[in-house]
KOLMARPA-587060 format. One record per residue (C-alpha): z, x, y. Coordinates in Angstrom, 2 decimals, padded with zeros to 5 digits. Example, Ala and Ser with C-alpha at 12.3 -4.5 7.8 and 13.67 -1.06 7.14 Angstrom:
<nodes>
<node c3="007.80" c1="012.30" c2="-004.50"/>
<node c3="007.14" c1="013.67" c2="-001.06"/>
</nodes>
This chain:
<nodes>
<node c3="020.74" c1="-003.34" c2="-018.61"/>
<node c3="023.88" c1="-001.44" c2="-017.72"/>
<node c3="023.53" c1="001.81" c2="-019.68"/>
<node c3="024.38" c1="005.36" c2="-018.80"/>
<node c3="021.52" c1="007.85" c2="-019.05"/>
<node c3="022.03" c1="011.49" c2="-019.93"/>
<node c3="018.44" c1="012.48" c2="-020.74"/>
<node c3="016.36" c1="010.24" c2="-018.49"/>
<node c3="017.92" c1="011.44" c2="-015.25"/>
<node c3="015.94" c1="012.00" c2="-012.08"/>
<node c3="016.58" c1="015.73" c2="-012.16"/>
<node c3="015.49" c1="016.19" c2="-015.76"/>
<node c3="012.37" c1="014.04" c2="-015.33"/>
<node c3="011.27" c1="016.01" c2="-012.27"/>
<node c3="011.69" c1="019.29" c2="-014.14"/>
<node c3="009.76" c1="018.06" c2="-017.18"/>
<node c3="006.73" c1="020.18" c2="-018.08"/>
<node c3="003.24" c1="018.76" c2="-018.60"/>
<node c3="002.77" c1="017.32" c2="-022.08"/>
<node c3="006.53" c1="016.95" c2="-022.66"/>
<node c3="008.49" c1="013.71" c2="-022.87"/>
<node c3="012.04" c1="012.37" c2="-022.75"/>
<node c3="013.29" c1="009.26" c2="-024.59"/>
<node c3="016.52" c1="007.33" c2="-024.28"/>
<node c3="017.61" c1="003.71" c2="-024.87"/>
<node c3="014.08" c1="002.71" c2="-025.89"/>
<node c3="012.46" c1="004.16" c2="-022.74"/>
<node c3="010.08" c1="007.14" c2="-022.85"/>
<node c3="008.94" c1="009.18" c2="-019.86"/>
<node c3="006.01" c1="011.56" c2="-020.43"/>
<node c3="004.68" c1="014.14" c2="-017.96"/>
<node c3="000.86" c1="014.14" c2="-017.83"/>
<node c3="-001.30" c1="017.25" c2="-017.37"/>
<node c3="-002.22" c1="016.14" c2="-013.83"/>
<node c3="001.46" c1="016.13" c2="-012.82"/>
<node c3="001.86" c1="012.36" c2="-012.85"/>
<node c3="004.36" c1="010.65" c2="-015.16"/>
<node c3="003.99" c1="007.57" c2="-017.35"/>
<node c3="006.68" c1="005.21" c2="-018.65"/>
<node c3="006.65" c1="003.28" c2="-021.92"/>
<node c3="009.14" c1="001.26" c2="-023.98"/>
<node c3="009.61" c1="001.07" c2="-027.74"/>
<node c3="012.34" c1="-001.34" c2="-028.85"/>
<node c3="013.25" c1="-003.95" c2="-031.44"/>
<node c3="013.69" c1="-007.53" c2="-030.17"/>
<node c3="014.56" c1="-010.24" c2="-032.69"/>
<node c3="013.45" c1="-007.96" c2="-035.54"/>
<node c3="010.06" c1="-007.36" c2="-033.90"/>
<node c3="008.88" c1="-003.94" c2="-032.74"/>
<node c3="007.64" c1="-003.98" c2="-029.14"/>
<node c3="005.82" c1="-000.88" c2="-027.87"/>
<node c3="004.33" c1="-001.13" c2="-024.37"/>
<node c3="003.01" c1="001.30" c2="-021.77"/>
<node c3="004.34" c1="000.24" c2="-018.36"/>
<node c3="002.29" c1="002.45" c2="-016.07"/>
<node c3="002.28" c1="005.60" c2="-013.97"/>
<node c3="004.93" c1="006.99" c2="-011.68"/>
<node c3="002.35" c1="007.26" c2="-008.90"/>
<node c3="001.79" c1="003.48" c2="-009.10"/>
<node c3="005.46" c1="002.81" c2="-008.34"/>
<node c3="006.73" c1="002.41" c2="-011.92"/>
<node c3="010.29" c1="003.75" c2="-012.31"/>
<node c3="013.02" c1="003.90" c2="-014.93"/>
<node c3="014.47" c1="000.76" c2="-013.33"/>
<node c3="011.14" c1="-001.00" c2="-013.98"/>
<node c3="011.46" c1="-000.14" c2="-017.67"/>
<node c3="015.10" c1="-001.27" c2="-017.77"/>
<node c3="014.22" c1="-004.60" c2="-016.15"/>
<node c3="011.27" c1="-005.05" c2="-018.52"/>
<node c3="013.55" c1="-004.61" c2="-021.57"/>
<node c3="016.19" c1="-006.89" c2="-020.09"/>
<node c3="013.61" c1="-009.64" c2="-019.50"/>
<node c3="012.22" c1="-009.29" c2="-023.02"/>
<node c3="015.66" c1="-009.85" c2="-024.47"/>
<node c3="016.35" c1="-012.75" c2="-022.09"/>
<node c3="013.06" c1="-014.39" c2="-023.12"/>
<node c3="014.00" c1="-013.92" c2="-026.78"/>
<node c3="017.36" c1="-015.60" c2="-026.20"/>
<node c3="015.65" c1="-018.49" c2="-024.42"/>
<node c3="013.23" c1="-018.84" c2="-027.33"/>
<node c3="016.13" c1="-019.20" c2="-029.75"/>
<node c3="017.39" c1="-022.24" c2="-027.83"/>
<node c3="014.61" c1="-024.33" c2="-029.46"/>
<node c3="013.98" c1="-026.38" c2="-026.33"/>
<node c3="011.90" c1="-029.54" c2="-026.76"/>
<node c3="008.14" c1="-029.07" c2="-026.43"/>
<node c3="007.06" c1="-029.04" c2="-022.81"/>
<node c3="010.59" c1="-028.33" c2="-021.55"/>
<node c3="010.66" c1="-025.48" c2="-019.02"/>
<node c3="013.47" c1="-023.05" c2="-018.32"/>
<node c3="014.43" c1="-023.38" c2="-014.65"/>
<node c3="013.61" c1="-019.99" c2="-013.15"/>
<node c3="014.90" c1="-019.21" c2="-009.69"/>
<node c3="013.01" c1="-016.91" c2="-007.33"/>
<node c3="015.65" c1="-014.24" c2="-008.00"/>
<node c3="015.02" c1="-014.47" c2="-011.77"/>
<node c3="011.25" c1="-014.76" c2="-011.48"/>
<node c3="010.64" c1="-011.84" c2="-009.08"/>
<node c3="011.36" c1="-008.96" c2="-011.52"/>
<node c3="009.58" c1="-010.76" c2="-014.36"/>
<node c3="006.54" c1="-011.27" c2="-012.13"/>
<node c3="006.43" c1="-007.56" c2="-011.28"/>
<node c3="006.82" c1="-006.63" c2="-014.96"/>
<node c3="003.98" c1="-008.92" c2="-016.04"/>
<node c3="001.70" c1="-007.65" c2="-013.29"/>
<node c3="002.46" c1="-004.07" c2="-014.35"/>
<node c3="001.62" c1="-004.97" c2="-017.93"/>
<node c3="-001.63" c1="-006.66" c2="-016.86"/>
<node c3="-002.66" c1="-003.83" c2="-014.54"/>
<node c3="-002.27" c1="-005.83" c2="-011.32"/>
<node c3="-002.96" c1="-004.48" c2="-007.82"/>
<node c3="-000.57" c1="-003.52" c2="-005.00"/>
<node c3="002.44" c1="-003.89" c2="-007.29"/>
<node c3="004.70" c1="-001.64" c2="-005.21"/>
<node c3="003.88" c1="-003.59" c2="-002.03"/>
<node c3="004.49" c1="-006.94" c2="-003.74"/>
<node c3="007.83" c1="-005.70" c2="-005.10"/>
<node c3="008.88" c1="-004.53" c2="-001.63"/>
<node c3="008.01" c1="-007.89" c2="-000.03"/>
<node c3="009.95" c1="-009.72" c2="-002.70"/>
<node c3="013.02" c1="-007.48" c2="-002.44"/>
<node c3="013.15" c1="-007.31" c2="001.36"/>
<node c3="012.09" c1="-010.81" c2="002.38"/>
<node c3="011.25" c1="-013.47" c2="-000.19"/>
<node c3="014.18" c1="-013.12" c2="-002.60"/>
<node c3="016.85" c1="-012.94" c2="000.15"/>
<node c3="015.56" c1="-016.24" c2="001.58"/>
<node c3="014.46" c1="-018.15" c2="-001.54"/>
<node c3="016.56" c1="-016.36" c2="-004.16"/>
<node c3="018.54" c1="-019.32" c2="-005.58"/>
<node c3="015.71" c1="-021.83" c2="-005.28"/>
<node c3="014.08" c1="-022.85" c2="-008.59"/>
<node c3="010.36" c1="-021.96" c2="-008.52"/>
<node c3="009.31" c1="-025.49" c2="-009.38"/>
<node c3="011.31" c1="-026.87" c2="-006.45"/>
<node c3="009.93" c1="-024.60" c2="-003.70"/>
<node c3="008.38" c1="-027.05" c2="-001.27"/>
<node c3="006.11" c1="-026.90" c2="001.76"/>
<node c3="009.21" c1="-027.49" c2="003.89"/>
<node c3="010.86" c1="-024.39" c2="002.38"/>
<node c3="007.76" c1="-022.34" c2="003.19"/>
<node c3="007.70" c1="-023.56" c2="006.79"/>
<node c3="011.39" c1="-022.69" c2="007.20"/>
<node c3="010.68" c1="-019.27" c2="005.76"/>
<node c3="007.87" c1="-018.66" c2="008.27"/>
<node c3="010.06" c1="-019.67" c2="011.19"/>
<node c3="012.93" c1="-017.47" c2="010.04"/>
<node c3="010.74" c1="-014.41" c2="009.41"/>
<node c3="008.98" c1="-014.65" c2="012.78"/>
<node c3="012.36" c1="-014.58" c2="014.51"/>
<node c3="013.62" c1="-011.60" c2="012.48"/>
<node c3="013.31" c1="-008.06" c2="013.92"/>
<node c3="011.14" c1="-005.58" c2="012.04"/>
<node c3="013.14" c1="-003.48" c2="009.61"/>
<node c3="013.26" c1="000.08" c2="010.93"/>
<node c3="014.90" c1="003.27" c2="009.72"/>
<node c3="014.94" c1="004.88" c2="013.12"/>
<node c3="018.06" c1="004.94" c2="015.27"/>
<node c3="017.70" c1="002.79" c2="018.34"/>
<node c3="018.52" c1="004.10" c2="021.78"/>
<node c3="021.05" c1="002.34" c2="023.98"/>
<node c3="019.89" c1="-001.16" c2="024.88"/>
<node c3="016.68" c1="-000.85" c2="022.83"/>
<node c3="015.71" c1="-003.74" c2="020.55"/>
<node c3="013.18" c1="-003.96" c2="017.78"/>
<node c3="010.22" c1="-006.36" c2="018.02"/>
<node c3="010.09" c1="-009.32" c2="015.63"/>
<node c3="007.87" c1="-009.51" c2="012.58"/>
<node c3="004.23" c1="-010.28" c2="013.34"/>
<node c3="002.17" c1="-013.14" c2="011.85"/>
<node c3="000.18" c1="-010.53" c2="009.92"/>
<node c3="003.34" c1="-009.23" c2="008.23"/>
<node c3="004.53" c1="-012.73" c2="007.34"/>
<node c3="001.08" c1="-013.63" c2="006.00"/>
<node c3="001.20" c1="-010.69" c2="003.56"/>
<node c3="004.55" c1="-012.00" c2="002.32"/>
<node c3="003.14" c1="-015.52" c2="001.98"/>
<node c3="000.23" c1="-014.13" c2="-000.01"/>
<node c3="002.69" c1="-012.56" c2="-002.44"/>
<node c3="004.62" c1="-015.83" c2="-002.73"/>
<node c3="001.42" c1="-017.77" c2="-003.35"/>
<node c3="000.29" c1="-015.33" c2="-006.01"/>
<node c3="003.68" c1="-015.43" c2="-007.75"/>
<node c3="003.65" c1="-019.24" c2="-007.91"/>
<node c3="000.03" c1="-019.24" c2="-009.11"/>
<node c3="000.85" c1="-016.79" c2="-011.90"/>
<node c3="004.03" c1="-018.71" c2="-012.80"/>
<node c3="001.88" c1="-021.78" c2="-013.38"/>
<node c3="-000.65" c1="-019.73" c2="-015.35"/>
<node c3="002.07" c1="-018.17" c2="-017.53"/>
<node c3="003.75" c1="-021.51" c2="-018.21"/>
<node c3="006.90" c1="-020.83" c2="-016.22"/>
<node c3="006.39" c1="-024.00" c2="-014.15"/>
<node c3="004.43" c1="-027.18" c2="-014.76"/>
<node c3="002.98" c1="-027.60" c2="-011.29"/>
<node c3="003.31" c1="-025.96" c2="-007.89"/>
<node c3="004.84" c1="-028.12" c2="-005.18"/>
<node c3="004.36" c1="-026.04" c2="-002.05"/>
<node c3="001.30" c1="-025.88" c2="000.14"/>
<node c3="001.29" c1="-022.41" c2="001.69"/>
<node c3="-000.56" c1="-022.28" c2="005.01"/>
<node c3="-001.05" c1="-018.88" c2="006.61"/>
<node c3="-000.12" c1="-018.19" c2="010.22"/>
<node c3="-002.89" c1="-017.60" c2="012.79"/>
<node c3="-003.16" c1="-013.88" c2="013.52"/>
<node c3="-003.95" c1="-012.20" c2="016.80"/>
<node c3="-007.51" c1="-010.91" c2="016.46"/>
<node c3="-007.62" c1="-009.53" c2="019.97"/>
<node c3="-008.46" c1="-006.03" c2="021.10"/>
<node c3="-007.69" c1="-003.27" c2="018.61"/>
<node c3="-005.87" c1="-000.19" c2="019.89"/>
<node c3="-007.91" c1="002.97" c2="019.35"/>
<node c3="-008.14" c1="006.47" c2="020.80"/>
<node c3="-010.90" c1="007.80" c2="022.98"/>
<node c3="-012.63" c1="010.98" c2="021.80"/>
<node c3="-010.59" c1="012.98" c2="024.32"/>
<node c3="-007.31" c1="011.43" c2="023.16"/>
<node c3="-008.20" c1="012.08" c2="019.51"/>
<node c3="-008.89" c1="015.75" c2="020.32"/>
<node c3="-005.57" c1="015.99" c2="022.17"/>
<node c3="-003.74" c1="014.54" c2="019.18"/>
<node c3="-005.39" c1="017.03" c2="016.82"/>
<node c3="-004.46" c1="019.93" c2="019.09"/>
<node c3="-000.87" c1="018.70" c2="019.29"/>
<node c3="-000.68" c1="018.49" c2="015.50"/>
<node c3="-001.63" c1="022.16" c2="015.14"/>
<node c3="001.59" c1="023.11" c2="016.89"/>
<node c3="003.87" c1="020.89" c2="014.81"/>
<node c3="006.41" c1="022.29" c2="012.37"/>
<node c3="005.01" c1="020.07" c2="009.60"/>
<node c3="001.96" c1="021.93" c2="008.27"/>
<node c3="000.65" c1="018.78" c2="006.57"/>
<node c3="000.30" c1="016.68" c2="009.70"/>
<node c3="-002.87" c1="018.37" c2="011.02"/>
<node c3="-004.93" c1="017.81" c2="007.83"/>
<node c3="-003.50" c1="014.29" c2="007.59"/>
<node c3="-004.61" c1="013.35" c2="011.11"/>
<node c3="-007.97" c1="015.10" c2="010.70"/>
<node c3="-008.76" c1="013.19" c2="007.50"/>
<node c3="-007.68" c1="009.91" c2="009.09"/>
<node c3="-009.90" c1="010.38" c2="012.14"/>
<node c3="-012.92" c1="011.62" c2="010.16"/>
<node c3="-012.86" c1="009.07" c2="007.32"/>
<node c3="-010.89" c1="005.95" c2="008.44"/>
<node c3="-008.78" c1="006.21" c2="005.26"/>
<node c3="-005.40" c1="004.47" c2="005.11"/>
<node c3="-002.12" c1="006.43" c2="005.10"/>
<node c3="-001.35" c1="005.85" c2="001.43"/>
<node c3="-004.92" c1="006.74" c2="000.45"/>
<node c3="-004.77" c1="010.06" c2="002.31"/>
<node c3="-001.36" c1="011.16" c2="001.05"/>
<node c3="-002.24" c1="010.37" c2="-002.59"/>
<node c3="-005.48" c1="012.40" c2="-002.67"/>
<node c3="-005.75" c1="014.55" c2="-005.79"/>
<node c3="-007.47" c1="017.90" c2="-005.61"/>
<node c3="-009.76" c1="017.10" c2="-008.53"/>
<node c3="-010.90" c1="013.90" c2="-006.77"/>
<node c3="-012.32" c1="015.87" c2="-003.83"/>
<node c3="-016.02" c1="016.55" c2="-004.41"/>
<node c3="-017.06" c1="019.24" c2="-001.93"/>
<node c3="-020.65" c1="019.28" c2="-003.17"/>
<node c3="-021.18" c1="015.56" c2="-002.52"/>
<node c3="-018.89" c1="015.37" c2="000.54"/>
<node c3="-016.81" c1="012.61" c2="-000.99"/>
<node c3="-013.28" c1="011.73" c2="-002.14"/>
<node c3="-012.69" c1="009.43" c2="-005.10"/>
<node c3="-009.89" c1="006.90" c2="-004.49"/>
<node c3="-008.83" c1="005.31" c2="-007.80"/>
<node c3="-006.02" c1="003.25" c2="-006.24"/>
<node c3="-007.49" c1="002.17" c2="-002.90"/>
<node c3="-006.27" c1="-001.12" c2="-001.41"/>
<node c3="-009.51" c1="-003.01" c2="-002.13"/>
<node c3="-010.05" c1="-001.33" c2="-005.51"/>
<node c3="-011.35" c1="002.03" c2="-006.67"/>
<node c3="-014.04" c1="003.47" c2="-004.40"/>
<node c3="-015.71" c1="006.71" c2="-003.33"/>
<node c3="-014.95" c1="007.70" c2="000.27"/>
<node c3="-017.71" c1="009.64" c2="002.08"/>
<node c3="-016.75" c1="012.37" c2="004.55"/>
<node c3="-018.62" c1="014.49" c2="007.12"/>
<node c3="-019.71" c1="018.03" c2="006.29"/>
<node c3="-017.25" c1="019.53" c2="008.78"/>
<node c3="-014.32" c1="017.89" c2="006.99"/>
<node c3="-015.59" c1="019.04" c2="003.60"/>
<node c3="-015.74" c1="022.62" c2="004.94"/>
<node c3="-012.17" c1="022.35" c2="006.25"/>
<node c3="-010.88" c1="020.92" c2="002.96"/>
<node c3="-012.49" c1="023.78" c2="001.04"/>
<node c3="-010.38" c1="026.20" c2="003.09"/>
<node c3="-007.28" c1="023.99" c2="002.96"/>
<node c3="-007.36" c1="023.62" c2="-000.83"/>
<node c3="-007.40" c1="027.40" c2="-001.10"/>
<node c3="-004.01" c1="027.55" c2="000.65"/>
<node c3="-002.26" c1="025.08" c2="-001.68"/>
<node c3="000.31" c1="026.24" c2="-004.26"/>
<node c3="-001.35" c1="027.11" c2="-007.60"/>
<node c3="-001.28" c1="024.30" c2="-010.14"/>
<node c3="-000.45" c1="021.46" c2="-007.77"/>
<node c3="-002.68" c1="018.41" c2="-008.39"/>
<node c3="-002.11" c1="016.97" c2="-004.90"/>
<node c3="-003.70" c1="017.63" c2="-001.53"/>
<node c3="-000.33" c1="016.87" c2="000.10"/>
<node c3="002.20" c1="018.18" c2="-002.45"/>
<node c3="005.92" c1="017.52" c2="-002.22"/>
<node c3="007.78" c1="018.86" c2="-005.29"/>
<node c3="010.95" c1="016.97" c2="-004.38"/>
<node c3="009.24" c1="013.55" c2="-004.25"/>
<node c3="009.31" c1="011.25" c2="-007.26"/>
<node c3="005.51" c1="011.16" c2="-007.48"/>
<node c3="005.04" c1="014.83" c2="-006.62"/>
<node c3="003.29" c1="014.19" c2="-003.29"/>
<node c3="004.26" c1="013.36" c2="000.30"/>
<node c3="004.62" c1="009.64" c2="001.03"/>
<node c3="005.75" c1="009.54" c2="004.66"/>
<node c3="004.71" c1="011.53" c2="007.76"/>
<node c3="005.88" c1="009.11" c2="010.45"/>
<node c3="008.34" c1="011.47" c2="012.16"/>
<node c3="005.82" c1="014.29" c2="012.41"/>
<node c3="003.11" c1="011.89" c2="013.60"/>
<node c3="005.35" c1="010.50" c2="016.34"/>
<node c3="006.14" c1="014.04" c2="017.55"/>
<node c3="002.43" c1="014.81" c2="017.79"/>
<node c3="001.70" c1="011.58" c2="019.66"/>
<node c3="004.37" c1="012.37" c2="022.23"/>
<node c3="003.21" c1="016.01" c2="022.52"/>
<node c3="-000.33" c1="014.75" c2="023.22"/>
<node c3="000.98" c1="012.61" c2="026.10"/>
<node c3="000.33" c1="009.31" c2="024.31"/>
<node c3="002.58" c1="006.26" c2="023.87"/>
<node c3="004.21" c1="006.32" c2="020.39"/>
<node c3="004.85" c1="002.57" c2="020.59"/>
<node c3="001.12" c1="001.94" c2="020.91"/>
<node c3="-000.34" c1="004.81" c2="018.88"/>
<node c3="000.81" c1="004.50" c2="015.27"/>
<node c3="-000.55" c1="005.99" c2="012.06"/>
<node c3="-002.90" c1="003.06" c2="011.47"/>
<node c3="-004.43" c1="003.78" c2="014.89"/>
<node c3="-006.29" c1="006.67" c2="013.21"/>
<node c3="-008.14" c1="004.17" c2="011.03"/>
<node c3="-008.87" c1="001.87" c2="013.98"/>
<node c3="-010.17" c1="004.86" c2="015.93"/>
<node c3="-012.57" c1="006.08" c2="013.24"/>
<node c3="-014.01" c1="002.61" c2="012.59"/>
<node c3="-014.33" c1="001.78" c2="016.29"/>
<node c3="-016.23" c1="004.99" c2="017.03"/>
<node c3="-018.58" c1="004.34" c2="014.09"/>
<node c3="-019.41" c1="000.93" c2="015.59"/>
<node c3="-019.76" c1="002.33" c2="019.10"/>
<node c3="-022.08" c1="005.04" c2="017.78"/>
<node c3="-024.47" c1="002.32" c2="016.66"/>
<node c3="-023.79" c1="002.48" c2="012.92"/>
<node c3="-024.71" c1="-000.86" c2="011.33"/>
<node c3="-021.78" c1="-002.98" c2="010.14"/>
<node c3="-022.64" c1="-002.98" c2="006.40"/>
<node c3="-022.56" c1="000.82" c2="006.48"/>
<node c3="-019.27" c1="000.77" c2="008.38"/>
<node c3="-017.88" c1="-001.56" c2="005.70"/>
<node c3="-018.99" c1="000.90" c2="003.01"/>
<node c3="-017.22" c1="003.77" c2="004.81"/>
<node c3="-014.03" c1="001.91" c2="005.70"/>
<node c3="-013.54" c1="000.20" c2="002.36"/>
<node c3="-012.92" c1="-003.25" c2="003.84"/>
<node c3="-013.15" c1="-006.21" c2="001.47"/>
<node c3="-015.11" c1="-008.47" c2="003.80"/>
<node c3="-017.56" c1="-008.16" c2="006.68"/>
<node c3="-015.30" c1="-010.40" c2="008.77"/>
<node c3="-012.70" c1="-007.64" c2="008.95"/>
<node c3="-015.30" c1="-005.13" c2="010.12"/>
<node c3="-016.65" c1="-007.46" c2="012.79"/>
<node c3="-013.28" c1="-007.30" c2="014.56"/>
<node c3="-014.20" c1="-003.76" c2="015.60"/>
<node c3="-017.29" c1="-004.88" c2="017.46"/>
<node c3="-015.25" c1="-005.25" c2="020.65"/>
<node c3="-016.27" c1="-007.71" c2="023.30"/>
<node c3="-016.66" c1="-004.94" c2="025.85"/>
<node c3="-017.42" c1="-001.26" c2="025.82"/>
<node c3="-020.18" c1="001.24" c2="026.53"/>
<node c3="-022.04" c1="000.43" c2="023.31"/>
<node c3="-022.12" c1="-003.28" c2="024.19"/>
<node c3="-023.34" c1="-002.55" c2="027.73"/>
<node c3="-026.05" c1="-000.25" c2="026.38"/>
<node c3="-027.19" c1="-002.95" c2="023.94"/>
<node c3="-027.44" c1="-005.51" c2="026.76"/>
<node c3="-029.41" c1="-003.05" c2="028.88"/>
<node c3="-031.90" c1="-002.67" c2="026.02"/>
<node c3="-032.27" c1="-006.45" c2="025.82"/>
<node c3="-032.83" c1="-006.62" c2="029.57"/>
<node c3="-035.47" c1="-003.86" c2="029.40"/>
<node c3="-037.45" c1="-005.73" c2="026.75"/>
<node c3="-037.62" c1="-008.87" c2="028.88"/>
<node c3="-038.63" c1="-006.85" c2="031.94"/>
<node c3="-041.49" c1="-005.23" c2="029.99"/>
<node c3="-042.78" c1="-008.60" c2="028.80"/>
<node c3="-042.61" c1="-010.15" c2="032.26"/>
<node c3="-044.30" c1="-007.23" c2="034.02"/>
</nodes>
């Protein structure tokens, strides 16, 4: 849809007051009382009124999502008027199917829509774009895997002289393959294709030692963050180390989802589904003070008025500065290291794995078991206890 917008501009939508809405070209944007925004469409297609809510701004829905949704509705209507013979399928390429897939998932309330859209845009569509869905074969998938593993990681940072980026990891490629598999599965379910042709085998991932910080290194990182120019980086790192929450979960915390009486944070859009995140008393006490310093009326714990969703989405630069200031290697210590550190120390403290799973929000116990490292003080102590029991019985 190539239309010019005068009302639904980024500037006017950001300035929109709670309870107000803007409508143009069949698209409506409404600002909710909590500061989030929601998009909906209301159009006529083939003399039928179609009124749909597309989802929240915080879930990655944009004006472009609404435009694509309307465009696809009209394309589907045109295809329907062709009166194709029963059972005849329209040949959808990956390029055509990708936006429709995202629209349908948004309509159905699917999970990780923004991540799926990014994998499609950055990797799957560039490689498989002109290939009809029904003709994607196992050979195509294997070629895709080989090409992606030999492709450097996309990075926004400027490289120093002679520096090269590492290639994509099997874990990254597997997430992309999961999106491809889900798209083909849904295409079959929705009647876009008759039968899938490709067998999609995942790559083996390196389940070796997980990088984590010692207690001393974690303290050094926290101290370094206190001196950083970004005032949000200290609470971000503190929450990560004390809860094991993921980056996106931390940055999207809403003030009204923090329960200081129950020492918990409600996460409606967590990776594995909505859950309640427990936190230690010391963190709850800190958050009580931190919330008191936030601008009045902001619904976010990490507000950013200039961001589309109203909250901060990226702290990588500030985190890297803190890592370097703490004397740590920024190539080894990344934001996700905070999560690894919290979970590893829970395991090493003797917390049982089902409880660790409850705290970390992992989907399966297998993922948690990776943190029970093959060596470490907690393992040595456990073996000493076993040895002591045998010595007592043999005495």
